[in-house]
N, C-alpha and C positions, 0 to 999 in steps of 0.2 A: 504494500499500499504506499504510494508515494505522496509526501507531504506537497501541498501547494501554498503559495503565498496567501497571506491574509492580513488585512490592514485594520488592526484593532484600534488604532488611534482615531479613525474616523468612523468605525462601527459603532463605538460606545455601548457595546453589548457586555454580557459576562466576560469576565477576563480570561477564562480558560478555552477560548475558541480554537477549533482545529479546522484545517481545510485540507482536502485531498484531490489529486487528480484521479478522475475515473473515465475509463473508456466505454463508450456505447458500443452495441453489437456491431456497428458499422466501421468502428475503429476511431470515430471522432471523440476527441477529448474534451470533457466538460470539468467544471470544478464544483465539489459539494463541500459546504462548510457545516460544522456541527458544533452547537453549544451544548455541552453535557450539563447534567443537573444531578447532584447527589440526591438519591432516594426519589428519582423522577417517577411520577405517576403515569408517564406515557410520554411520547415524542410527537411533536407537531412537525409535520413536513411542510414546509412553505414553498409553494410554486409561485415564483415572482412573475411580474408582468414584463411585457416587451421593454427593452432597453435596460432592464434591471440586473443587479448583481447581489451577492450574498451580503455585502457590508451594509447595504440599506436597510436590512432587517435586524441590525444589532440591538436596536432600541425595543424592537418588538420581541426578540429573543429574551431580553431582559424582563419585560412585562410578563411574558409566559413563565420564565424561571420563578418570578415572584409567586406565581400561582402553581407551581410544582412541576412544570413541563420541561423537558429538554427540547431542543429545536434543531431542525436541519433546514438549510436553504441551498438553493441550486442556482448556478449559472447555466442557463440554457445554451445549447449550441448557437453560435453566432452573436453572443453578447457577453458582457462581463470579461472574465479572463478565460473563458472557454474559447475553443477554436472558432475563429471568424470564418465565414463562408464566401466572402468577396475579397478581391484584392484591395478594394477600398473598404477599410474596416469600419468606416462610419455608416455604411448602408446596412440596414437591418435585413436579413435575408435568411431563407430556409429553402431546402430542396423540396421536400413535401411537408405539409403541415404535420402529417402522421408521424414523421421523423422525430418530433418532440417526444413521442411515445417510447422510442429507443433510449432517450435520456431518462424518462420515468422509470423504465425497467432498469437501467443502470444504477440509478439512485436506490431503487428498492432492494437490489442485490447488495449494494454498498452498505445500507442500513442493517441488512441481515448479518453481513460479514462483521460489522462492528457490534452486533448484538444489542443494538439500541433498545431501550426500555419500551415495552409494549403496555397498552394498545398504541397503535400509530394512528395519527389523525391528519386529515388534509385541510390545508388552509390555502386556497388559490386566490391570487389577486390579478385582476385584469385579464391580460393574455394567460396568465397561469390559471385563471378560472376556466378558460375555454380548453386548455390542455388537461386540467383537472377533471372537467366533466367527461371528456373522452376517457380518461383514466378510469373513473368510476365505472363507465360502461365496459371497461376491460377488466373490471372486478380487481382492481389493486387491493392490497392487504390493509385497509384502513377501517376503524370501527365507526367513524363519523366524519362528516365533511362540513367545511365552512368556506364562504367566498366573500371576497371584498371587491365590489365594483366589477363583477366578472364580465369579461369580453365575450358575450353571448350574441352580440351585434355591435356594429360601430355607429355612432351617430353621424348621419349624413342628411342633407337636404333631399326633398323629393326629387330635385333636378340632378343633384350629384350621384345619387345612388345608381341609377342605370348607367351613368356615364362611368363610374368607378368600375362596374361590372364589365362594361363593353371595352374600356381602355385597357384594364388589367388582363382581361382574356385576349385581346388583340396582340398585346405585347409579347405573349408567348410565340405567336406565329410570325411576327415581324422581327423578333429577336432583340428587343430592347427592354425585356422585363426585368433586366438587372439594374436598371437605373432607379433613381428615387422616384417614388410616386408623387404626383403633382402636389405641389405646396409643401413637400417635405424638404428638410435641410440637413446639412452634415452636422451642425452644432446642436447638441442636446437641448431640448426644450427648457430645462431648468436653468441652464447657463444663459439663455437668451431672453427668457421672460422676466418681466419685472414682478415682484411679489404682488403688488397691488392689483394686477390684472391676470394673475395666473389661475389656471384651471385645476391645480392639483390640490391645494390645501389652504385653508383659511388661517393656519397657524404660522406665523412668521418664523419662529424658532425652528420648526420642522422643514420649512422651506429652506432655510439656510443650512440645515443639517445636510440635506441632499445636495445642495450646491458645493458644500465644503468637500464633500466626498470626490466630486468629479474634479474640482479644482486641485485637490491634493494628489489624485491618482488618475490622470487623463486616460490611462489604458482602460479603465472601466467604462468609459463613455461610449454612447451610441447614438447615431443621428435618426433620421427618419427611415421607414421601411422601403424596400424596393416594390415595384409593381408586381413582381412575382410574389412576394410575401403577401401583398394585399390580396391578390387573386386566390392564393392558398387559403388565406384566413377567411375570405368571404365564403368560399366552398365549404370549409369545415363548419363554419357557424351556421350555415344554411342546413347542412346535414344534421347537426346536433339538434337544431330547432325542431326537426321533424321526428326525433326520437322520443320515446317516452322518458320520464324522469327515472333515474337509477333507484334501485331499492335500498336506499340508505337515508338516515336521518340527516338533515342539512339546515344550516342557518346561513343566510346571505345578508350582508350589509351594503346599503346604497345610499349615498348622499342625495338630499333633495336637490342640490345644486350641481349634480353630476352633468358633465358637459362633453364626455369622451365616448363612453359605451352607450349603447342603445337601451334606454331604460324601459322601453316598451318590451324588448325581448326579456329583460330580467324580470319584469312583473309577470309576463306571460309564463315564463318558465316556472317561477316560484308558485304561482296560482295553480299549476298542474303537478306540483310535486307534493304527493301525499303526506310525506314526513318532513316538509319543508317549512321554514319560517323566514319571512322577509322582515328585516329591521330597518327602518328608515332613519337615517341620521339627519337631524334638522341642520340646514345650512352647510352640511358636509359636501366637499367637492370629491374629485376622483379618488384621491388618496385617504380613504376614511380611516385606515390604520395610522395615518400620520396627521390626524387632525388634532384639535385642541386637547389639552389634558383631560378635561371633563369627558369629552367624547371617547378618548382612548381608554380611559379607566372603565367606563360603561361597556365598551366594545370587548375589551379583554376580560372583564368580569363575565360578560354574557358567553364569550368563547369558552372560558374555563368551566362554566355551569354546564354548557352543551357537551363539551368533551367528557368531563367527569360523569356525566349521566349514561356514558356509553363505555365505561370501563368494563 
């Protein structure tokens, strides 16, 4: 088991974090971080969103440790310190969206090899919510699931949605699917957006927490997605929307000021989830796990209650 670098100074999580290089079945190298907890009552597997990296979840690992849980976080292929898939490392890309399930399988094998405390629980944020929903259908070994602003759809205007489908599909055949999707840039959003108008969090301290991580370690950064990634994501989200809810208990958190994922898709999915509960976060933006201290306390208390009920 090969150790990988981990930046404790910007993660601000429990002090004993460890990170490892893990190879997926197709040989691609990803990074897995682990925050152990003495006497842990279970392990929370965090599936991050697009552009993200393990260090971003250091404070969340600390919140979970306070409630008795060990934590694992993943650098998906194409982001963080995992292998990038384009010569231009700023472009978010994936071969097939289902390839992320190879990363899931590698992480599950890694957790088993480390003999991490069970039960294991899933917590998927944004793109990680899309990957996580598919993983639940594949029956990964978790006792309960939770999602934060899951990417079960992407917010687009009525005019832009058919255009996104058409352009991203056409780009495959005309061989320009490797370029940025329209309106996307190489610079990460958190480094170019002003706090006052950002769509991620209403908490200024958490906003600058994310910004410090990328300023301190630019190799963690990722810009906008490719047209190919966009097309793969649109197809996967449509496929999942037409599938029934998995047979597992679930709680999902969604901000009332969400501006990135399609909130109608989230509401529709949770309304059809027999053992699902949708918790709305008043004035919360996309990063509901990184909202105000009051919101974070309420969310992590609810997560702990949910997970402990499925020990």
